[in-house]
BALOBA-1460 file (C-alpha; in Angstrom, 3 decimals):
// residues 151
<rec num="1" residu="m" x="-0.121" y="24.125" z="-33.146"/>
<rec num="2" residu="d" x="-3.024" y="21.996" z="-31.440"/>
<rec num="3" residu="s" x="-3.164" y="23.019" z="-27.740"/>
<rec num="4" residu="t" x="-3.811" y="19.199" z="-26.792"/>
<rec num="5" residu="l" x="-0.530" y="18.433" z="-28.638"/>
<rec num="6" residu="g" x="1.219" y="21.299" z="-26.672"/>
<rec num="7" residu="n" x="-0.271" y="19.762" z="-23.158"/>
<rec num="8" residu="q" x="1.042" y="16.713" z="-24.438"/>
<rec num="9" residu="k" x="4.660" y="18.182" z="-24.772"/>
<rec num="10" residu="l" x="4.337" y="20.281" z="-21.500"/>
<rec num="11" residu="y" x="3.196" y="16.990" z="-19.842"/>
<rec num="12" residu="d" x="6.509" y="15.675" z="-20.567"/>
<rec num="13" residu="r" x="8.541" y="18.724" z="-20.150"/>
<rec num="14" residu="d" x="7.414" y="20.250" z="-16.896"/>
<rec num="15" residu="f" x="4.799" y="17.638" z="-15.180"/>
<rec num="16" residu="i" x="3.916" y="20.336" z="-11.858"/>
<rec num="17" residu="e" x="3.160" y="23.069" z="-14.692"/>
<rec num="18" residu="w" x="1.046" y="20.939" z="-16.388"/>
<rec num="19" residu="c" x="-1.106" y="19.793" z="-13.608"/>
<rec num="20" residu="e" x="-1.737" y="23.725" z="-12.848"/>
<rec num="21" residu="v" x="-2.859" y="23.851" z="-16.692"/>
<rec num="22" residu="t" x="-4.702" y="20.905" z="-16.688"/>
<rec num="23" residu="v" x="-6.658" y="21.963" z="-13.236"/>
<rec num="24" residu="s" x="-7.364" y="25.421" z="-14.653"/>
<rec num="25" residu="q" x="-8.838" y="23.631" z="-18.146"/>
<rec num="26" residu="l" x="-10.498" y="21.564" z="-15.745"/>
<rec num="27" residu="k" x="-12.258" y="24.389" z="-13.561"/>
<rec num="28" residu="e" x="-12.850" y="26.406" z="-16.599"/>
<rec num="29" residu="r" x="-14.487" y="23.253" z="-18.456"/>
<rec num="30" residu="n" x="-12.352" y="23.452" z="-21.171"/>
<rec num="31" residu="f" x="-12.354" y="20.155" z="-21.698"/>
<rec num="32" residu="e" x="-11.627" y="20.254" z="-25.055"/>
<rec num="33" residu="h" x="-7.860" y="21.535" z="-24.637"/>
<rec num="34" residu="l" x="-7.225" y="18.990" z="-22.072"/>
<rec num="35" residu="d" x="-4.579" y="16.204" z="-22.598"/>
<rec num="36" residu="i" x="-6.789" y="13.382" z="-21.896"/>
<rec num="37" residu="e" x="-3.554" y="10.608" z="-22.959"/>
<rec num="38" residu="g" x="-1.858" y="12.463" z="-20.057"/>
<rec num="39" residu="l" x="-4.811" y="12.411" z="-17.602"/>
<rec num="40" residu="i" x="-5.516" y="8.866" z="-18.291"/>
<rec num="41" residu="e" x="-2.024" y="7.789" z="-17.323"/>
<rec num="42" residu="e" x="-1.947" y="9.840" z="-14.209"/>
<rec num="43" residu="i" x="-5.202" y="8.349" z="-12.775"/>
<rec num="44" residu="e" x="-3.738" y="5.060" z="-13.790"/>
<rec num="45" residu="g" x="-0.838" y="5.778" z="-11.888"/>
<rec num="46" residu="l" x="-2.690" y="6.929" z="-8.619"/>
<rec num="47" residu="a" x="-4.711" y="3.552" z="-8.250"/>
<rec num="48" residu="k" x="-1.183" y="1.570" z="-8.972"/>
<rec num="49" residu="r" x="0.493" y="3.675" z="-6.717"/>
<rec num="50" residu="d" x="-2.318" y="3.178" z="-3.691"/>
<rec num="51" residu="k" x="-2.188" y="-1.005" z="-4.255"/>
<rec num="52" residu="r" x="1.893" y="-0.485" z="-4.500"/>
<rec num="53" residu="e" x="1.311" y="0.906" z="-0.998"/>
<rec num="54" residu="l" x="-1.321" y="-1.001" z="0.473"/>
<rec num="55" residu="k" x="0.966" y="-4.271" z="-0.480"/>
<rec num="56" residu="n" x="4.176" y="-2.683" z="1.008"/>
<rec num="57" residu="r" x="2.390" y="-2.004" z="4.611"/>
<rec num="58" residu="l" x="0.609" y="-5.151" z="4.318"/>
<rec num="59" residu="t" x="4.493" y="-6.733" z="4.169"/>
<rec num="60" residu="v" x="5.709" y="-4.565" z="6.761"/>
<rec num="61" residu="l" x="2.671" y="-5.736" z="8.918"/>
<rec num="62" residu="l" x="2.960" y="-9.122" z="8.611"/>
<rec num="63" residu="a" x="6.916" y="-9.337" z="9.273"/>
<rec num="64" residu="h" x="6.108" y="-7.261" z="12.416"/>
<rec num="65" residu="l" x="3.698" y="-9.635" z="13.029"/>
<rec num="66" residu="l" x="5.408" y="-12.894" z="12.757"/>
<rec num="67" residu="k" x="8.547" y="-11.311" z="14.552"/>
<rec num="68" residu="r" x="6.236" y="-10.698" z="17.472"/>
<rec num="69" residu="i" x="4.354" y="-13.929" z="17.700"/>
<rec num="70" residu="y" x="7.449" y="-16.153" z="16.783"/>
<rec num="71" residu="v" x="10.592" y="-14.408" z="18.048"/>
<rec num="72" residu="e" x="11.207" y="-14.477" z="21.666"/>
<rec num="73" residu="s" x="12.908" y="-11.135" z="22.080"/>
<rec num="74" residu="p" x="10.690" y="-9.280" z="24.938"/>
<rec num="75" residu="e" x="13.462" y="-6.239" z="24.338"/>
<rec num="76" residu="n" x="11.969" y="-5.797" z="20.929"/>
<rec num="77" residu="f" x="8.274" y="-6.450" z="21.410"/>
<rec num="78" residu="n" x="7.749" y="-2.543" z="22.057"/>
<rec num="79" residu="g" x="8.918" y="-1.537" z="18.844"/>
<rec num="80" residu="w" x="7.259" y="-4.366" z="16.900"/>
<rec num="81" residu="e" x="4.107" y="-3.418" z="18.484"/>
<rec num="82" residu="l" x="4.565" y="-0.005" z="17.196"/>
<rec num="83" residu="t" x="5.316" y="-0.780" z="13.633"/>
<rec num="84" residu="i" x="2.178" y="-3.178" z="13.951"/>
<rec num="85" residu="r" x="-0.044" y="-0.313" z="14.843"/>
<rec num="86" residu="e" x="1.448" y="2.452" z="12.725"/>
<rec num="87" residu="q" x="1.004" y="-0.096" z="9.827"/>
<rec num="88" residu="r" x="-2.714" y="-1.063" z="10.877"/>
<rec num="89" residu="r" x="-3.980" y="2.653" z="11.185"/>
<rec num="90" residu="q" x="-2.242" y="3.349" z="7.768"/>
<rec num="91" residu="i" x="-4.139" y="0.603" z="6.078"/>
<rec num="92" residu="q" x="-6.864" y="1.368" z="7.550"/>
<rec num="93" residu="g" x="-6.568" y="4.853" z="6.030"/>
<rec num="94" residu="l" x="-6.199" y="3.482" z="2.754"/>
<rec num="95" residu="l" x="-9.065" y="1.154" z="3.226"/>
<rec num="96" residu="n" x="-11.404" y="3.979" z="4.403"/>
<rec num="97" residu="d" x="-10.143" y="6.588" z="1.462"/>
<rec num="98" residu="s" x="-10.369" y="3.497" z="-0.637"/>
<rec num="99" residu="p" x="-13.222" y="1.321" z="0.232"/>
<rec num="100" residu="s" x="-12.946" y="-0.811" z="-3.340"/>
<rec num="101" residu="l" x="-8.865" y="-1.806" z="-1.916"/>
<rec num="102" residu="k" x="-10.769" y="-4.179" z="0.270"/>
<rec num="103" residu="p" x="-10.898" y="-7.445" z="-2.389"/>
<rec num="104" residu="y" x="-7.458" y="-6.284" z="-3.104"/>
<rec num="105" residu="l" x="-6.104" y="-6.360" z="0.320"/>
<rec num="106" residu="r" x="-7.051" y="-10.421" z="0.053"/>
<rec num="107" residu="e" x="-6.404" y="-11.003" z="-3.329"/>
<rec num="108" residu="v" x="-2.655" y="-10.412" z="-2.377"/>
<rec num="109" residu="l" x="-2.631" y="-11.218" z="1.118"/>
<rec num="110" residu="d" x="-1.089" y="-14.842" z="-0.034"/>
<rec num="111" residu="t" x="1.626" y="-13.521" z="-1.775"/>
<rec num="112" residu="v" x="1.962" y="-10.512" z="0.550"/>
<rec num="113" residu="y" x="2.516" y="-13.039" z="3.647"/>
<rec num="114" residu="r" x="5.430" y="-15.075" z="1.215"/>
<rec num="115" residu="d" x="7.313" y="-11.685" z="0.921"/>
<rec num="116" residu="a" x="7.144" y="-11.174" z="4.853"/>
<rec num="117" residu="l" x="7.832" y="-14.631" z="5.562"/>
<rec num="118" residu="d" x="10.974" y="-14.714" z="3.417"/>
<rec num="119" residu="d" x="12.309" y="-11.354" z="4.588"/>
<rec num="120" residu="v" x="11.833" y="-12.589" z="8.533"/>
<rec num="121" residu="r" x="13.174" y="-16.066" z="7.520"/>
<rec num="122" residu="f" x="16.279" y="-14.061" z="5.958"/>
<rec num="123" residu="e" x="16.506" y="-11.961" z="9.318"/>
<rec num="124" residu="y" x="15.576" y="-14.871" z="12.268"/>
<rec num="125" residu="q" x="17.584" y="-17.637" z="10.269"/>
<rec num="126" residu="k" x="17.415" y="-19.960" z="13.738"/>
<rec num="127" residu="t" x="13.781" y="-19.447" z="14.206"/>
<rec num="128" residu="e" x="10.815" y="-21.104" z="13.058"/>
<rec num="129" residu="f" x="8.316" y="-19.252" z="11.150"/>
<rec num="130" residu="p" x="5.136" y="-21.228" z="9.695"/>
<rec num="131" residu="d" x="4.842" y="-21.692" z="6.052"/>
<rec num="132" residu="s" x="1.427" y="-20.681" z="5.799"/>
<rec num="133" residu="w" x="-0.536" y="-17.954" z="8.360"/>
<rec num="134" residu="e" x="-1.851" y="-20.466" z="11.196"/>
<rec num="135" residu="l" x="-3.987" y="-17.527" z="12.488"/>
<rec num="136" residu="n" x="-7.138" y="-15.368" z="11.475"/>
<rec num="137" residu="f" x="-6.422" y="-14.053" z="8.099"/>
<rec num="138" residu="d" x="-9.875" y="-12.078" z="8.014"/>
<rec num="139" residu="s" x="-8.902" y="-8.243" z="7.145"/>
<rec num="140" residu="t" x="-10.582" y="-6.812" z="9.995"/>
<rec num="141" residu="a" x="-8.653" y="-9.232" z="12.338"/>
<rec num="142" residu="l" x="-5.490" y="-8.929" z="10.521"/>
<rec num="143" residu="l" x="-6.257" y="-5.141" z="11.173"/>
<rec num="144" residu="s" x="-6.821" y="-5.557" z="14.805"/>
<rec num="145" residu="e" x="-6.035" y="-8.542" z="17.079"/>
<rec num="146" residu="n" x="-2.882" y="-9.154" z="19.048"/>
<rec num="147" residu="y" x="-2.267" y="-12.751" z="18.098"/>
<rec num="148" residu="w" x="0.676" y="-12.988" z="20.373"/>
<rec num="149" residu="e" x="-2.034" y="-12.809" z="23.245"/>
<rec num="150" residu="e" x="-3.510" y="-15.939" z="21.830"/>
<rec num="151" residu="q" x="-0.314" y="-18.141" z="21.861"/>
């Protein structure tokens, strides 16, 4: 049996073992036996995973920014600000690890804002939130400014 075909079956049968075999083959420069299709699928999946994580963290960040700016609930301010700090830290880490995600961040901001807006409008139905982000939407500002201090 062709070992490449065997690696493809291993990929479906035992992912961890497939990873170990693939790493071993790469270290040994044994390229002819690599499961190229499996490698392509995994590398594409890594990029999608990081994009998905960025979108999810941005949604949480924007939702908490909206709450902190527009919801008058001082007893919750500290918790919201802690969440804002953590999401900013994690987003900055993603951008530091993969600077090519920065254009993607700008690309998805409108979609992410709509998702965050939908969440906070559901949670705080008596609070008026703007239909569009009215403050500085630059990624640097988004990851650093305390917008609520400007109100």
